[in-house]
C-alpha positions as CSV (number, residue, x, y, z in Angstrom):
1,M,0.0,0.0,0.0
2,F,1.2,3.5,-0.8
3,C,0.5,6.9,0.7
4,V,-0.8,10.2,-0.7
5,L,0.6,13.2,1.1
6,L,-1.6,16.3,1.2
7,V,-0.2,19.5,2.7
8,E,-1.9,22.7,3.8
9,E,-0.6,25.9,5.5
10,G,-0.9,25.7,9.3
11,K,-3.5,27.9,11.0
12,R,-2.0,30.7,13.1
13,R,-2.4,30.8,16.9
14,R,-1.1,33.8,18.8
15,G,0.9,35.0,15.9
16,S,2.6,31.8,14.8
17,A,1.6,28.9,12.5
18,T,1.3,25.5,14.2
19,Y,2.0,22.0,13.2
20,R,-0.5,19.3,13.8
21,K,-0.2,15.5,14.0
22,P,-0.8,14.1,10.5
23,K,-4.3,12.7,9.9
24,K,-4.6,9.3,8.2
25,R,-7.5,8.1,6.1
26,Y,-7.7,4.8,4.3
27,V,-9.3,5.0,0.8
28,K,-10.5,1.8,-0.9
29,Y,-9.9,1.5,-4.6
30,G,-11.5,-1.6,-6.1
31,S,-10.1,-4.5,-4.2
32,F,-7.1,-2.5,-3.1
33,G,-6.5,0.8,-1.3
34,Y,-4.2,3.5,-0.3
35,E,-3.8,5.9,2.6
36,I,-4.2,9.7,2.5
37,I,-2.0,11.5,5.0
38,S,-3.0,15.1,5.6
39,T,-0.5,17.5,7.4
40,R,0.2,21.2,7.8
41,A,3.2,23.2,6.8
42,K,4.6,25.9,9.0
43,R,6.0,28.8,6.9
44,N,6.3,26.3,4.0
45,R,8.3,23.9,6.2
46,L,7.2,20.4,7.2
47,N,7.7,18.3,10.3
48,Y,9.4,15.4,8.7
49,D,9.6,13.4,11.8
50,K,5.9,13.3,12.3
51,I,5.3,12.7,8.6
52,S,7.8,9.9,8.5
53,R,6.1,8.1,11.4
54,A,2.8,8.4,9.7
55,I,4.2,7.1,6.4
56,N,6.0,4.3,8.1
57,G,8.3,3.4,5.2
58,R,5.8,3.3,2.4
59,A,6.2,4.9,-1.0
60,T,4.6,8.3,-1.1
61,I,3.0,10.6,-3.7
62,K,2.9,14.3,-2.9
63,Q,0.6,16.9,-4.2
64,V,1.9,18.7,-7.2
65,D,2.1,22.3,-5.8
66,I,4.3,21.5,-2.8
67,N,8.0,21.4,-3.2
68,I,9.1,18.4,-1.1
69,T,12.5,17.1,-1.7
70,E,13.2,13.4,-1.0
71,N,15.1,12.9,2.2
72,G,16.2,10.0,4.4
73,S,12.9,9.9,6.4
74,F,10.7,8.8,3.5
75,S,10.8,8.1,-0.3
76,L,8.7,9.6,-3.1
77,F,7.2,7.2,-5.6
78,D,9.0,7.3,-9.0
79,A,6.5,7.1,-11.9
80,T,9.1,7.5,-14.6
81,R,8.8,3.9,-15.9
82,Y,5.0,4.0,-15.9
83,K,4.9,7.3,-17.6
84,Q,7.2,6.0,-20.4
85,H,5.0,3.0,-20.7
86,I,1.8,5.0,-21.2
87,E,3.5,7.5,-23.4
88,I,4.9,4.8,-25.7
89,K,1.4,3.1,-25.9
90,T,-0.1,6.5,-26.8
91,I,2.5,7.3,-29.5
92,L,2.2,3.8,-31.1
93,S,-1.6,4.2,-31.1
94,I,-1.3,7.6,-32.9
95,L,1.1,6.2,-35.5
96,T,-1.2,3.2,-36.1
97,K,-4.1,5.6,-36.7
98,A,-2.0,7.7,-39.0
99,A,-1.0,4.6,-41.0
100,E,-4.7,3.8,-41.7
101,Y,-4.7,7.0,-43.8
102,K,-1.1,7.2,-45.0
103,R,0.6,3.8,-45.1
104,W,4.1,5.1,-45.9
105,I,5.3,7.0,-42.9
106,P,9.1,7.1,-42.6
107,I,9.9,6.9,-38.9
108,A,13.2,7.6,-37.1
109,F,13.3,5.7,-33.8
110,I,16.1,6.9,-31.4
111,D,17.1,4.2,-28.9
112,M,20.8,4.8,-28.2
113,N,21.2,2.1,-25.5
114,C,18.7,-0.5,-26.9
115,R,16.3,-0.1,-23.9
116,F,13.2,0.0,-26.0
117,C,13.8,-2.7,-28.6
118,G,10.3,-4.1,-27.8
119,C,8.9,-1.3,-29.9
120,L,10.6,-2.5,-33.0
121,E,8.1,-5.0,-34.2
122,L,5.2,-2.6,-33.6
123,L,6.9,0.1,-35.5
124,M,7.6,-2.2,-38.4
125,N,3.9,-3.2,-38.5
126,I,3.1,0.5,-38.7
127,S,5.6,1.5,-41.4
128,G,7.8,-0.3,-43.9
129,E,10.5,2.5,-43.6
130,V,11.9,2.5,-40.0
131,Y,15.3,3.9,-39.2
132,I,16.9,2.9,-35.8
133,I,19.4,5.5,-34.5
134,T,21.4,3.7,-31.8
135,N,24.9,3.1,-30.3
136,E,24.1,-0.6,-30.1
137,I,24.5,-1.2,-33.8
138,E,25.4,-4.9,-33.5
139,Q,22.5,-5.8,-31.2
140,Y,20.0,-3.9,-33.4
141,N,21.4,-5.5,-36.5
142,E,20.6,-8.9,-35.1
143,Y,17.0,-7.8,-34.5
144,A,16.9,-6.4,-38.0
145,S,18.2,-9.7,-39.6
146,E,15.7,-11.7,-37.6
147,Y,12.9,-9.5,-38.7
148,F,14.0,-9.7,-42.3
149,S,14.1,-13.5,-42.3
150,L,10.5,-13.5,-41.0
151,F,8.9,-10.7,-43.0
152,G,11.2,-9.8,-45.9
153,V,11.7,-6.3,-44.7
154,A,13.9,-4.8,-42.0
155,P,14.7,-1.5,-40.4
156,I,17.9,0.4,-41.3
157,V,20.2,0.7,-38.3
158,T,22.6,3.6,-37.9
159,N,24.3,5.7,-35.3
160,G,23.9,9.0,-37.3
161,S,21.2,11.5,-36.8
162,D,21.4,12.9,-40.4
163,I,18.9,10.1,-41.4
164,Q,16.2,12.1,-39.6
165,S,15.9,14.4,-42.7
166,K,14.3,11.5,-44.6
167,C,11.6,11.0,-41.9
168,S,8.2,12.4,-41.2
169,V,8.2,11.3,-37.6
170,I,10.9,11.2,-34.9
171,F,10.3,9.0,-31.9
172,S,12.8,9.3,-29.0
173,P,11.4,7.7,-25.8
174,E,14.1,9.2,-23.6
175,G,14.4,12.5,-25.4
176,I,17.9,11.7,-26.4
177,G,19.5,13.0,-29.6
178,I,19.5,16.2,-31.7
179,L,15.8,16.5,-32.3
180,P,14.7,18.7,-35.3
181,L,11.9,21.3,-34.7
182,D,10.6,21.0,-38.2
183,K,9.4,17.4,-37.8
184,V,6.6,15.7,-35.8
185,V,8.7,14.7,-32.8
186,F,7.6,12.5,-29.9
187,A,9.9,13.0,-26.9
188,P,9.5,13.8,-23.2
189,Q,10.4,17.5,-23.6
190,N,8.1,20.5,-23.5
191,E,8.7,21.6,-27.1
192,F,7.9,18.2,-28.5
193,Y,4.9,15.9,-28.1
194,H,4.8,14.4,-24.6
195,I,2.3,13.5,-21.9
196,D,1.8,14.6,-18.3
197,G,-1.0,14.1,-15.7
198,D,-3.3,16.6,-17.4
199,C,-3.5,14.3,-20.5
200,L,-5.2,11.4,-18.6
201,S,-8.9,12.0,-18.1
202,M,-9.9,8.3,-17.5
203,I,-8.2,8.0,-14.1
204,S,-11.1,8.0,-11.6
205,G,-10.7,8.6,-7.9
206,C,-7.5,10.6,-8.1
207,P,-7.3,13.0,-5.1
208,E,-7.3,16.7,-6.0
209,K,-3.8,18.2,-6.5
210,I,-2.2,14.8,-7.2
211,D,-0.6,14.0,-10.5
212,K,-2.7,11.4,-12.3
213,I,0.3,9.6,-13.8
214,E,1.9,9.2,-10.4
215,F,-1.4,8.0,-8.9
216,A,-2.2,5.5,-11.7
217,G,1.5,4.4,-11.7
218,A,1.3,3.6,-8.0
219,L,-1.9,1.7,-8.4
220,F,-0.4,-0.2,-11.4
221,E,3.0,-1.0,-9.9
222,M,2.2,-1.4,-6.2
223,C,-1.5,-2.6,-6.2
224,K,-1.2,-4.6,-9.4
225,I,-4.2,-3.1,-11.1
226,E,-3.4,-4.4,-14.5
227,R,-6.0,-2.5,-16.5
228,L,-4.1,0.7,-15.8
229,G,-1.2,-0.6,-17.9
230,D,-3.4,-0.6,-21.0
231,I,-4.6,3.0,-20.9
232,K,-3.6,5.7,-23.3
233,A,-3.6,9.5,-23.0
234,D,-6.5,11.5,-24.4
235,Y,-4.1,14.3,-25.4
236,M,-0.5,15.1,-25.9
237,K,1.2,18.4,-25.2
238,R,3.6,20.4,-27.3
239,N,5.0,23.8,-26.1
240,G,2.6,23.6,-23.1
241,I,-0.5,23.3,-25.3
242,K,-2.8,20.3,-25.4
243,E,-3.4,18.7,-28.8
244,D,-6.0,15.9,-29.2
245,I,-5.1,12.6,-30.9
246,K,-7.0,13.4,-34.1
247,S,-5.1,16.6,-34.6
248,I,-1.7,14.9,-34.2
249,V,-2.8,12.1,-36.7
250,E,-3.8,14.8,-39.2
251,R,-0.4,16.6,-38.7
252,I,1.5,13.4,-39.5
253,C,-0.7,12.6,-42.5
254,L,-0.3,16.1,-44.0
255,D,3.4,16.3,-43.1
256,I,2.8,19.5,-41.0
257,S,5.6,20.3,-38.6
């Protein structure tokens, strides 16, 4: 079970803000549950000893508008892996929809350390022209050879970014590489298409001021709610602006940067 930490400014008594003992409330979520811990800040400072005793070693999600740095008394839940998972599923879904209208979509897939090789077969099913930009040339060439023997087509493997000029879409799950601004680029950076908690509307029961990706990630990884591993974002963001899936598909099909 994980914890959700909510913080409010302490009420003032006789001219000074006061701490209070954190309040705990169990919330049932399907067959599982989590605990909300409510506490007060004193001049934007927290009593970490009291919070740590309430958390009791469990992973914790904090509200988004409070700057709490991780310290030795408790650990914050890391949703990076879950966010990558949902972002990749969303991007592959967008590319699949685009391929229904425009079959030939040259795609550059940047995976420098061969961490996302599981995407290769899905990308090859979407497009017959896939370029893999990687430092792991030998390993990716093995995958390419195997794919060619099965399907008669293979990705082109390279360690040079100049190949991106041939592509309509650039996909970099880690945001690595020199990414061109004149292409449709999927990467976890603000100026390119990415997701955050605002892009998930189907997550029910998320407490106010809690990031939906962190909340869903904790439910998926720690409570084993498997259906949350199959969701996709309703929107993606670019330069801080939401764009719905249909608009991104149209952008790919019309080659609009």
